[in-house]
N, C-alpha and C positions, 0 to 999 in steps of 0.2 A: 529500358527494354522489358524489364520485369513487370513494370506497371502496365505497359501496353499488352503484354501477354495475359496478365490477370484480367484486364478489361475485356479482351477478346474471348477469354474462356467463358465469360458470362453471356456473350452475345452470339457466338459462333459454334457450330458443331465441330467435332474433331476432323471429319472428312466430308467432302461433298457427296460422295457416293460410296456404297458398300464395295463396289468393284474397282474403285479408283486405286491408284498406287498409294500406299501408306508410308511413303518416305518421310513426309512432313505433315504435321497437323496444321489446320487452318489458323488457329491462334498463333502458332509459331511463325507462320508466314506473315501474318498481320504485324507481329512485333518487328519482323525484319523490315517491312515497309515503313513502319514508323521510324525506325532507325535511319532508313534512307532519307526521309524528310528531315529528321533532326540533324543529321550530319551533312545534308545538302549534297548528296551523292547521286550519281547515275546508277543504273542497275548493275553494271559491271564494277563500278566503284564500291558499292556497298557489298558486293560479293567478295571483292578483295579485302575489304575491311573486316568482314566477318571471318574470313579465313585466318586473318592475323590475330583474331580475338577469340580463341576457343573457349575461354572462361565465360564470355558473354553467351555463347551458344549453350554451354553447360547449364547456365542459370535457368534456361527455359526448356531443358531436356533435349537439345539437339546435339548430334554427334558430328555433324559436318555442315558446312555452309551450303545453302541452296544455290543452284545455278541461276544466272541472271535471267535466263528465259523462264525459269520457274517463277521468279519474282514478278516478271512482266505479266505472265498469265494470271498470277494471283491478284495483281492489281486490277486487271480487267474484271475478274469474277467476284472479287470481294468488295472493292471500294465502290459503293453505290449510295444514293441518298437514303435508302431505307436503313442500311447498317449505320450510317452516320447519325440518323435520328435516334435509333435505339441506343447508341453509345452516349449521345448527349443526354438522353433520359437518365441513364445510369449514372453518368457523371454529375448531373444535377442532384440526384438522390444522395450521392456521397457527399457533395458539398453541403446539402441541407443537414445531413447527419453531423457534419463537423461544424455546423452553424457559421459557414462562410458567407452564405447569401443572406443579406439583410435587406430584403426587398421592401419591407415596411418602413425602413428608415432611409435607405439610400435608393435612388431611382434606378430604373433600367434604362440604358442609353442605346439608341439606335443610330447606326451610321453605315455607309457603304463606301467602298473603295475599289478602284480599278487596279488590276495587276498586269504585269507584262506577259505577253504570250510567248516570249522567248528572250534570251539574253541579248542585249544590245550594248555595244561599247559606248562610253560617254563621248569619245572622239567622233563616232558616227553620228550621234545625236547633235553634237556641235556643228558638224559639217552640214547636216540636214537643215538646221536653223539658219546657217550662214547662206546656203543656196536659196532658201525660201525668201530671205531678205533681199537677195540679188534679183531673183525672179526671172531667170532666163530660160529659153526653150526654143526648139526648132519651129514651133507653130506661132511664134510671136511672143513678145514680152508680156508678162503678167505681174501684177503687183505682188510684192512679197507677202502681204497680209492675206490676200485672196488665195494664193497658192498654198500658204500654210494652213488656212482654214479647210480647204478641200482635202489636203493630205491628212489633217487631223481627223476629219469626219470619216474618211475611209479607214483609218487605223482604229478609231474608237469602236466602230461597228464590229470588229473582230476581237476586241480585248475582253478577257474574263473579268467579271465583276462579282464582288463578295459583299453581301449585306448581312450585318451582324446585329444581334441584340446582346448587350453585355451587362453583367451585374457590376454596377459602378464601384462597389466597395472592394471587390476582390478580382476584377478583370476576368472572371470566368465567362465564357461564351455560352449563353443559354439557348440561342437559336441562330440559324444561319441559312441563307439562300445563296446559291451560286448560279450565276447566269452569264450570258455573253452579250456584250454591247452596252452602250450607254442608255440614256433615257431617264425619265423621272422615277423617283423612288416611292411615290405614293402607293403603288401597287404591292409593295413588299411589306407595308405596315401591318395589315391584318394577319397574314400568315405568320410573320415573326412574333406578333403579340399573342396569337393563339398558342404557339409553342411555348412562349415564355410563361403564359398563365398556367399551362398544364404542368410546368416543371418547377415553378416557384411561386410563393405568395408575393404579389407585386401590388404596390399602392400607387406608384407614379412612374410614368414613362416620359423620357425627354428625347427629342429628335430635332434635327436641323430643318431649315425651311424646305428642303427637298421632299419631306414627308407631309407638308402642309396641305390639308384639304378638310372641308367641313365634314365629309363622310368619315374620315379617319378619326376626327374628334368624337363623332357620334358612336363609332364602333368602340372606342376605348372607354368613353364616359358612360354611355347608356347601356351598351351590350355587355361590357366586361367590368364595369364599376372601377375603372382605372383612370386616374387623373392624368391627362395628357398635357404636356407643355411643349408647344411647337410655335416658333415665330411665324406670324401670318404674312410672310413676304413672298409667297409664290405668285407668279404672274408678273404682269407689267407694274413698274413702280407707280404709285398714286398717293395723293394726299388724303383721299377719302378712306374712311374705315371700311373693312370688309362687310359684305352683306349678311353672311351667315352668323348665327348667334354665337357659336363657340369661337370662330375666328375673330369676330368683333371683340369678344371678351379678351382674347389673347392680345389683340391690338392695344386695348387700354391697359392691360397688365404689363405688357412689355414697355409701354410708354412711360409708366411710372416705376419700372424695374421692380415689380412686386415679386417676381419669380427668379431674381438674379442668383440667389444661392442654389436653388434646385437646378436651374438651367446650366449653371456652371459645371455640373457633373457630366454634361454631355461630352466634354473633352475626354472622358475616360474611354469612350469607344474609339476616339482618334488614337489614344494611347495603345489600345489593343491592336488596331490596324498597323501601327508602327512597330509593335512588338513582333507581330507575325512577319512583317517584311524584313525586319532586321535579324530576327532569330532563324527564320525559315526561308528567307529570300523573297524578293518581290517578283521574280520571274519564274514562270512555270516550265516544266520540262516536257509535258505531254504535247502531242502534235495535233490532236483533234479537239473540237469544242466540248463534246461530252466528257472526254477524259480530263480536260482541263478543269471542268466543273467538279468532277470527282476528286481531282487532286486538291482543289481548294477545300473541299469538305474534309479530306484527310488532314490537311494542315490545321483546320479548326479543331479536330479531335486531338491532334498532336499537341497543339497549344494548351488545351485543357489538361492533357496528361502531364505536361511539364509543370503546370500549376498545382496539380493534386498529388503528385508523387511525394 
């Protein structure tokens, strides 16, 4: 909580407006929101928790716990992509000062993962799969596989998705993009790498086949002077080598396992996704798509705070 408060003091003013009520400072409310994510609580739950921990409040200069409605409004007004990017910039500076990021030695790893839009019991998931295999309905029987695919496509369109760029040696998140729905990952490669390049000295980037495209290789190698290692397996399987120069080069290098050691670091981004889901939960509590995206960005900042404190 102290680390979140110190971070917010560098990025936020004390109050939104000169005429607003000065019961709580914005950095204090941000620290309470981070505690909510860290403890996996609702707004009412974190209010009760803070009431029971007056010493936590005293550490950041608060005399009483904020109301749950105050925290809800603070989340709406504070947690936005602009603030998250500012905080990631500052966290990368601190990590560079401590020499935690070794981008010239270890690569930066890119990956994306879907999160749950709400809590769903495992029994409910089991019964859903069971009914999909049976495939019964009033309009006539449908094969279990086809019904399951249709149901999955509808669900995936509304699921939140988090794309990350991770420093492989320390698991610090250097860049993040929160979106809604599935789809290919190629479009996230350039914005993620631009943010990473601004925040740390990077020599190599590794990513899975979802980021494979000739244009992404050109962006990394020719525009940013960053070596990209991406398996050239996007599209339909074929025995012919890819047409593009960089993808063809990747085809030959992967065939003789020339980049096995470097590409093996790609799993560090999988580890970070697992850390976020295990430590901060895989299900989101927000009810709308924009707020779910903002909640994902708050979890990214919270993950970095846990690493840097």
